[in-house]
C-alpha positions in Angstrom: 28.6 82.8 -10.2 28.5 79.8 -12.1 27.3 80.1 -15.9 25.8 77.5 -17.9 28.9 76.7 -19.3 30.7 76.1 -16.5 28.2 73.9 -15.2 28.6 71.7 -17.9 32.5 71.6 -17.6 32.0 70.8 -14.1 29.9 68.0 -14.8 26.4 68.8 -13.6 23.6 67.8 -15.7 21.5 70.3 -17.0 18.2 70.6 -15.4 15.1 69.1 -17.2 11.7 70.4 -16.7 10.1 67.5 -18.5 12.0 65.1 -16.2 11.1 66.9 -12.9 7.7 67.0 -13.7 7.6 63.2 -14.7 9.5 62.1 -11.3 7.1 64.5 -9.3 4.0 62.5 -11.0 5.9 59.2 -10.2 5.8 59.9 -6.7 2.5 61.3 -6.4 0.5 59.0 -8.8 0.7 55.9 -6.2 -1.1 57.2 -3.3 -3.4 59.3 -5.3 -4.4 56.4 -7.5 -5.1 54.1 -4.2 -7.4 57.0 -2.8 -9.0 57.1 -6.0 -9.6 53.4 -5.9 -10.7 53.7 -2.6 -13.5 55.8 -3.2 -14.3 54.8 -6.0 -15.2 51.5 -4.6 -17.0 52.9 -2.0 -19.2 54.5 -4.1 -19.8 51.7 -6.6 -20.2 48.7 -3.9 -23.9 50.4 -4.1 -24.2 50.4 -7.4 -22.8 46.4 -7.4 -25.4 45.6 -4.9 -28.6 46.8 -6.9 -27.0 45.4 -10.1 -25.5 42.1 -8.7 -22.4 43.1 -10.8 -18.9 44.1 -9.9 -16.9 43.9 -12.7 -16.6 47.6 -13.1 -14.9 47.7 -9.5 -12.7 45.2 -11.2 -12.0 47.9 -14.1 -11.3 51.1 -12.0 -8.4 48.4 -9.8 -7.0 47.6 -13.3 -7.3 51.2 -14.5 -5.5 52.7 -11.4 -2.8 49.7 -11.7 -1.8 50.9 -15.2 -2.0 54.1 -14.3 0.6 53.7 -11.3 2.6 51.4 -13.4 2.9 54.0 -15.9 3.7 56.6 -13.2 6.8 54.3 -12.2 8.2 53.7 -15.4 7.8 57.5 -16.6 9.9 58.2 -13.0 12.5 55.6 -13.8 13.0 56.8 -17.1 13.6 60.1 -16.0 16.5 59.1 -13.5 19.3 60.9 -15.4 17.6 64.1 -13.4 17.5 62.7 -10.0 18.9 58.9 -9.7 17.2 58.8 -5.7 14.0 60.4 -6.4 13.5 58.1 -9.4 14.2 54.7 -7.5 12.0 56.0 -4.2 9.3 56.9 -7.2 9.4 53.4 -8.6 9.2 52.1 -5.4 6.4 54.1 -3.9 4.6 53.0 -7.1 5.6 48.9 -6.9 4.1 49.3 -3.3 1.0 51.3 -4.2 0.1 48.4 -6.9 0.2 46.0 -4.3 -2.1 48.4 -2.3 -4.4 48.6 -4.9 -4.4 44.9 -5.8 -5.3 44.3 -1.9 -8.4 46.9 -1.9 -9.3 44.2 -5.0 -9.3 41.5 -2.9 -12.5 41.8 -0.9 -14.6 42.2 -4.3 -13.2 39.0 -5.1 -13.9 37.3 -1.7 -17.4 38.8 -0.9 -20.9 38.5 -3.3 -22.4 42.1 -3.3 -24.4 43.4 -0.7 -22.6 40.8 1.8 
């Protein structure tokens, strides 16, 4: 049974719980952020129709892009823990940033109530 000292001597990196949490946040924040933007835009479309203003729909997308980018950066910084998971999380975050920006295109193209 390997001990803490023998795992250090064999070159294995110590396991960090904080790094593992950052990696999982990086993996999950993209899809969750995209789904939340989709739901928020659905609800806010009725408000935009009533007030003829849609700036808050853009604000929701902007906050989501910043959150997903932050999750990707956090996962990338934890790459010493598991490099493959950090790379995958960064790619997922980049993909979902594009998805969130694509969700904002109809808000730019159409007027409220259209």
